N, C-alpha and C positions, 0 to 999 in steps of 0.2 A: 361430361358426366364425372360423377366421383369414383374413386378406385374401390374395389370390394377388399377390405383388409385381409391381408395373406394372400391375394391373388393377382397383386400389382404385376406388370410386365418390368423387367428389368432388374437392377440392383442386386443381382445374384439369384433373386428368386427362381426356384424351378417347379413351383407348385402351381397346378392348374386344377380347375373345378373338375370332378370326378366324370361328368358328363361330357366333357371336351374328350377326356381319354377313353371314354367307352363308345364313343360316337353316337350318344343319344340323340337322334334325329326325329323332328316333328312330323315330316312328310314320308321320307323313305328310310324306315328303319334298319334296313340292311345295308344300304348303299353309301359309299364315299366316306366310311369312318376313318379315323386315323388307324395307321397300321397296328394290327393286333401284337401285342407283346412289346410295344416300343417304349421307350423310357425318354422322358423330357431332360435334356441337357442343358439348356438356356433358355431364357425369354428375354424379349426386349421391346420397348415401346418403338412402334414404325408407323410413319405417316402422321397425318394431321386430319382431324374431323371436328365438326362443330357439334355433331352429335353422339360420338361413339368413343370408346377407348379402342386403339388400334394397336396391333402388336405382331410379333414375329415368335413363333415357338419352333425350336430345333430340336428334333428327336433323334435317338440312335435306334436303329432297327435291330431285330433279332440278329442279322447277319453282320451287325456292328457298322453298317454303313449309315450315313446320316441323311436326313430328310428335313425340309423346312416348311412350316405352313404360316399361312396369314390368318389372324383372327381379328374380328370386329365384335365389340361386346356393346350392347344397349340395354336399357333399363324399362320397365313397365310394360304396359300393354302395347303402346305406340311402338316401343322398341321392339317388341316381339313381332309386330306386323312389318315393321321396317326391315328387319332381318329375313323374315319370310319373303317378302317381296323381293329382296335382292338375290336371295336364294333361287327363287323361281326364275326371276329374270336371266342370271346365269346359265341356270339349267336349260333354259330355253335357247339362250345363243349357244350352247353347247361347246363353250370355249375351256371349261374346266369341270371338275368334280368335286363341287362344294358340299359343306352340309351345314346345317343350323340346328339349334337345340335350346334346352333352357338349363341354366346351372342347377345342380341338386343342391348345394348349399347356399344358394340364394335365389329363390323360386321367381322373382319379377326381373331377374337378369338373363339376357338372351344372347345367344352368340352365332357367328356365321364364321366357318372355317373353310379355307381352299388352299390348294397347291401355293406356296410362297415362289414367286418368280422374280428374279433380279432384273430390272429394267433400266434403260438408258434414258436420258432426259432428251434425247433426239427425236425429233417428229419423224413418223414412217414416211417411206417413200409414197407419194401420192398415187400412183399407179397401182402399186402392190396393196396399199391400204384400200383404195377403191375397189381394187377386184374382189378383195374378202368381204367388205361391206355390201358391194352389190349382190355377191353370191347369196349372202343371209336374206336379204330382201326379197330375192327373186325366188329362192327354194323355199323360203319359209310359207307355211300354209296355216291360215286361221282354222282352228279347230271348228268353228261355227260359220265360217264363211263371212263373217261380219268383223267390225272393228271394235277393239277392246281388248280385255285380258281377263282370266279366270279369277285372279285375285288383285287387291289394290297393290300398287306399287307407289314408291315415294321417291321424289326429288328431293334429297335431302330429307326434311321432316314434312314436306307437302305432300298429302296424298293425291294422287292423280285419279282423274275421272276413267274409269274402265269398264264401264257397263256396256254389254254389247249393243251395237247399232248396225242397222243395215247400211245407213248412208254416211260416207266420210264427212259431209257438211253436217249433218246433224250431230254426229259424234263431236267434231271440232267445236261447234257451237256450245254444246253442253260442257266440254271440257274449259272453254273459255268462261263460261258462266260460273263454274266452280270455282277456277281460279280468281276471278274478280270477288266474287262472294268472300272467299277467303282472305284476299287481300284487304276488303273494306272491313272484316271482322278483326283482322290484325291492326290495322293503321287508321281505322276510323271512316266515316263517310265523306265523300267528296262530290259536291254538286256537279264539278265539272267532269269528273269521272263519269258520273250517271248519265250526263248529256251525250258524253262521246260515246259511251258504251251502247246506248240505244242505236247510234248511227252505226256502230259495229255490227251489231245483230241484224238490223233493219236493212243495211245497204251494203256493208263491206263484205262480210262473209258470203251472202248470196252472190255478189258479184264475182269474187274471187274463187270460189268454191263450187258454185253449182254448174259451171260449165264443165268441170272436169266428169260431171255424172249426167250431162244432158246429150241429146241428139245421138243416143246409142253408145255413148261413151261411158266407160265404167273405170273405178280405182280399185285396184288389187290391194286388200288387207296384207301388209308386209310387217314383219316383225323388225321393230326398232329398238336400238339401244335405249332412246328416250333421253339421255343426257349425254350425247356424245361430244363434249368438250374435250380441248387438248389434254387437260389434266386427268381425263378418264382414259387415257389411251398411252401406249408407249412401246417399246420394242423390247423384245425378249433377248437378253444378253446371250443365252445360250444357243438360241436358234436364228436369232436375227429377223425374227417374224414379229408382226405388229400383234399387239394384245390390246383388249378393251376390257373394262372393269367397272364397277361400281354402277350397274346398269338400273334403270328402271322400265322394264320393256311394257310394251304392248303392240296391237296390230294397228298399223296407222297408214297413211299415205307415205310412200318411200321418201318424199321430198321432205317431210316433216324433220327428217334427220338434219337437214341443212341449217334448220334455225338457229342452232348454236354456232354455226360457222361465220356468221356474218358479221358479228360485233368485230371491230377494228382490233380489240385485245385479244382476240382468239388467234390461235396458230394455225388453224385449219383455213388456209386462204382460197382464193378462186381457182387456184390450181388444182384442188381437191375435188371441187364441184365439176369442173373441166374433165378431170380423170374420170370422176364417177360417170359422167353423161357420156363418156366414150364407152362404158359397159352397158348403161341403161338408157332406153329411150326416153326423152324427156316427156311428162304426160302431157296430152292433148288438151286443149289446144296449145301447141307449141309456141306459138307466137306471143302468148301471155306469159310465159315463164318467168321473164324479167318485167314486161311491161305492167302486168297486173300486181307486181311486188308481192307475190304469193309468198316467198321465202321471208320478206320481211314480216309478214304477218304471223308466220311461225316463228320467225325471230322474237316477236313481241310475246307471244306465250312463253317462249323460254325465258325472256328476261323477267316476265312476271313471276315465273316459279323460281328463278334465282334470288329475285328481290325477296320474295316471301321467305326463302331459306335463310338469307343473310338478314332478316329484318332485326335481329338483335344489335346488329352494326348499324344499320341503314334504317332510320325510322321513318323517314318520308321520301326519300330519293326514289324508291321503287315507284310509289304513286305519281310523283313528278314525272318520271320517264314514262310511266303508262298513259298519263294524260298527252305528252308531247307526241307519242306515237300514234295514238288515237286521233289527235288533232289532225296529224298527217294525212290520215286516211280519209277524214271529214272534207278535206280541202281539195283532195286530188280527184 
């Protein structure tokens, strides 16, 4: 997105929109604002995003100590909904105290602010990371007892299906349908994809997910990060503790989180799943955990969302990989 004139990050600029300084917040008007009386001493661009401008704001507090904040800025109504979704996701994860609002000087420009954390590029230790992730999954409680979320969240610029559903099978099927519809809308129709999708909904999803909620079994709606690949996790330099960010949360089957961990390019390897399963019982029927390729289906949904996000770079690759994976299901 283009920079707002006079509010660029870096280049010696210390001007920020008045709403950022005042802590003007859409949802929580009195919580999480920038420290009262602080003054901006520097700004700089920080990080890379397809859809937003991201930066670091360094401020001097009243007592002359310094503190840093991370800011993400997006435009238009879609941008407003994206920062709102990230705000609500991070609040739900209870990892930081962020805020988001709207520029006073540019009404169609919206921002998300949170405490800035220095992070290493190292991967977190598997058992330490799995212990924290499993705690979020096990302790979280859906406010409705259902699967979904109270507002739409976004994987990149892709709106996720979050309507409340009693059944995980029903929720996931509707999520897949929405993702497929968006993929066709963006990349055009595909007869092969249509045929394979029909098999997915008629055979694959019932075969892999229905047993989770059959014969007296139930699936707990757990709060998931929603986009937990290695680039959205790190280690806090000051505390040596794992951090996650850029979430698009909803309440789901906890094993959904593993979908991003399966691709070979991801740095969350099998040791992370093994560590997680040392804290959380594998969902019954346990014998199907690998055999039914449950996580591979979750991976397919994750791949679809990521290909949609990067569709400006990949025009057809996403659809090709989607049909490859669906073909694998139809012949298994």
